[in-house]
N, C-alpha and C positions, 0 to 999 in steps of 0.2 A: 680844864679848858676855861678860859676867862669869859666874862660876859661882854664881849666886844662885838658879837654878831648883831647885825641889823635885823635879822629875822627872829621872830618869836619862836617859830618852829622851823627847823632846818634838818633835812635828812639827805644822806648821800649813799646811794645804792643800798638802802636799807632792805634787808631780805630776811624771810623766815621760812624755814622748811621743817615740817613735822615728820617724824618717823612713826610708822604704825607699830603698835605693841605686838601684834600678832604675826607680822610679816616684815620683810625687808623693804616694803614699798614706802617711798617717801612722797609726801604731799607738799608742794611748794605753795604756801599761802600768800606770800608777798615776794615780789622780785624787783630788786634794784630801784626802789622808790626814791625819787628825787623831788623834794618839796621845799619851798621857801614861802612861809606865811608871814606877812609883814604886820607890824603892830597896828592895832585899831581897825582891823578888817574882820569881816564876817566871811568865813571860808566854808563852803558846802562840799562835803566829801561824799561822792555818789558812786553807785555801782549796784549790780544785781546781788542777790543773796549769794554769799560765798565768795565775793570778789576780793575780800581782804580788808574791809573797812575796820571791823572790830579788832582784827589782828594788828592793824596799824596803830589804833588807839592804845591797845595794851602795850605795844612796844614803846610808844611815846611816854607812857606812864611808868615804864620799867617793871610792869607786871610779868612780862616774859622777856627773855633775852633774844637779841637778833642772831640769826645764823651767820650773817656777815653784814658789813656796812655800818654806818654811824648815824647818829642823830643828836641834835641838841635842842634844849628848851631854854630860851634866854641866854644862849651861849654856853650852857652847862650840859655836859654829856648826859643823855638819857640813862636812867638807872641810878644816877647820883641822887641821893635824898634831897639835896638842895634844889634840884630841878623841879621838884613837886611842891615846893613851899608856896609858889605863886599860882597854883592851878586849882580850879574847881572842876569836879567830874561828876557826870551822871551816866551810869552804865545802862545798857539796854535791859529792859525788864527788871527794874530795881525791886528789891524786896526789903521792907522795913519792919521793925518790931511793932506788931499790931497793937500791943497793950499800951504803947506810948500815945500821949495826946500830942496834937500838932505843935503847939507852943513848946511843950516839953522836949519833943524830938529835935526841933530846930535849935533850941538852947543847948542841947547835948552836942549837936553837930558843931555849934559855935565853940563849945568848950574844947572839943577834940581838935579844932582848928586854931586853938590858942587865941581866940577873940577875948579881949579884956572882959572881966566879969561884969563891970558896970554897963557894958554895951550889949550884952547878949540878948536881954529881954527886948530891948527896943528894936534891935536888928531883926529879930524873929517876927515881931509884930509888923514892921515895915514891909518885910519881904512877903508875908502872907497877903498883904494888901496888893502888892505889885504883881503877884502871880495869880490873883483872883481867888484867894481863899479867905477873904475878910469874913470874920464871924465864925471861923472854924477852929479857933485857938484851943478850945477845950474838947474838941471831937477826937475820938481815938482813931488811929490810923486804920484799925481793923474795919471801921465803918466807911472808909473812903472808897470811892469808885476808882477804876483804873486811871481815868483822866485826872482825878484829884491827887492820886499818888504821884502821877507824873509832874503835876504842878509843884507839889511839895518837894519832889526830888530835884527840880530845877532850883527851888529856893535854897535847899541845903548845899547845892553846888556853888552858890555864890555868897553864902553866909559870911565868909571871911574876906569878901571883896577881892577876889583873885584877879590877877592881870590877864590870865588866860583861862577860858572856860571850854572844856572838852565835853561834848554831849553826844552820846551814842543813841541815835534814833529818838530824839526828845519829843518828836511830834506823835509818836505812837500812843494811841489811846485818847488823844485829844479830839474833842468835837470842834466844829467850825469856830465857836466862840473861844475855845481853848487855843486853837491855832492862831487866831487873831491876837489874843493876849500874849502868846509866846512871841510872835513877830514884833509886837510893840515893845515887849520887854527886852528882846535882843537888840533892837535898834537903840533903846535907851542905854543899854550897856555899852554899845559902840560909841555913843555920844560921850560917855564917861571915860572913853579911852581904852576900854577893854578889847581884847581879841577873842573872837568866838570861832571855834572849830567844831563842826557837827556833821554827823552823817544823817541822811534822810532818804526816804523813797518818795516823799511828797514834793514833786519837782516844781509845781506851781508856786509853792511857798518859798522854795529855794531861790527861784528866779526873782521873786519880789524882794527878798532881803539880803541876798549874798553879794559881796563885792567880787569874789573869786570862787571858782569851783575846780575840783579835780575829779575826773571820772576813772574809776578802777574797773578792770575787767580781767577776771581770772588771775588776780594777783599783780597785774601790771597797770601802771598809770598810762592811760592811752590819750588823755587830753587834760590840759590844765591851763588856766588863765583867767583873766578878768571876764566876767559875764558879758559886759558890754562889748568886748572885743570878739568873743567867741560867737555870740548871737548876732553881732554886727556883720558877720560874714554871710548873712542871709541873702537870699535872692530877692529881686524886686519884680514888680509887675508893671506892664505898660498897657493902658487901655485906650481904645480909639474906635471911632465910627467911620463908616464909608471908606474902608480901606481898599485901595485898588487891588484887584486879584493878583496882578503880577508881583506885587510887593510881598504878598504872603509867602511865596516860595523863596524869595530872597532872605526873608527874616527867619525862616524856620530853623536854620542851623544855629541861630543865636538863642533859641528857646528850648526849655525843658518840656514845655507844653504850650500848645496853641489851640484856643477854643473860642467859640462864639456864644455869648449869653445875651439873648434878645438882639438888640441892635449893636451891641458892643463886642469887639474882638478883644480878647485878653491874651497878652503875650507874657508868659512866665519865663523871665530871662534866666540864663545860666549863671549870670554874675551881675554885679552892679554896673560894671563897664559895658556889658552887653545890653543892659537895660537902657543906658544912655544912648548907645548906638541905635537901638530900636526906635527910641523916641525921636532921634534926629532924622532917621530915614522916613518915618511916618509923617513927620511934619513937612519934610521935603516933597513927599509924594502927594500932598494935598489931602490927606486923611483929616477928618474932623474930630474935635473934642479929644485930642491926644493928651493923655495925662500919665505921669509917672507916680506910681503908688509904692511908697517904701513899706516893705514888709518886715516886721520884727519877728525873728525866729522864735518859735516856741521851744522852751528848754526840753520839754518832754519829747518833742519830735527830734530835736538835736541829739538828745541822749540815746534814743533808740537807734538813730542813724549811726552814731559812733560805735555803739556796741555791735550792731549788725555788720558794719564794715570791718571791725576788728575780728569778729568771729569768722567772717568770710576769708580774711587774710590768713588767719590761723589754719583754717581748713586747707587753703591752697598751699601753705607752707608744708603741712603734713603730707599732702598728696605728692609733693615733689621731693620730699626728703626720703632718701633711700633707707634711712634708719627707722623711719616710722611708717613707710609705705607697706601695706599688707602684701604678703607673698601670694603669688598666683598659684 
């Protein structure tokens, strides 16, 4: 396949099913994944434990073969060695040779990635500063904390200046300072034109730095898109004082919640359109201090809502499916 695709990562109905060694039971880890990740974006890949995030990353890297479906990196079919030449990777819970010193380890990674000899030492030094390990060049990896190992793992993933960086739970083990450094580093890579694809459970950090997200649940992509678009669908509030009692009953169908806090009534609208209608009716009724308050959806709340809705839909499907409905 040629490198004509506009997407850095593209998958079409990519699926993976595992067979149990001890029985005929099959486990579907990933089902019909369709993804398009554009160049120069930071993409957050989210989902509960066991949702299929690591399986997806392994498929993209060609470490495992898909049961069905296709995928490309830079327009080259996944599994083709050429598709990995422009990629940097950090696995979940990385393990490094403890007897190596930090500078020595990064220079070895640079050698394995075919970085020119004359550039290896300088790149290793620069990256240790960028990931917050300045002054640790001669320290052995066996003395590193979990957070320090995560930092040097991120450094080795980009030692060869890859165009695509794949990171599996890179925020694990990082303290608040480490998370801050990670976010700044990822944003600097984006400014350099790199594409970053990473999984994480720390949703507040994902919301801050990601351009797009995808949410997996039980091997299925249930939500995908720009963070601004997905969270932009949040509901709004209208607040007002001295609301005529007759108006409250008229506005109740437009609200998810209606409550009074001190002298203010708070109308939590079902949608942005409902919020504008509530505002208009309140102003026409003579209510005082009417204000529309735009609410930015919290990614954590959005995530839980989507997972719970999907789980409820799956339960309902099974309940009405005669093949899965338990016998009486």
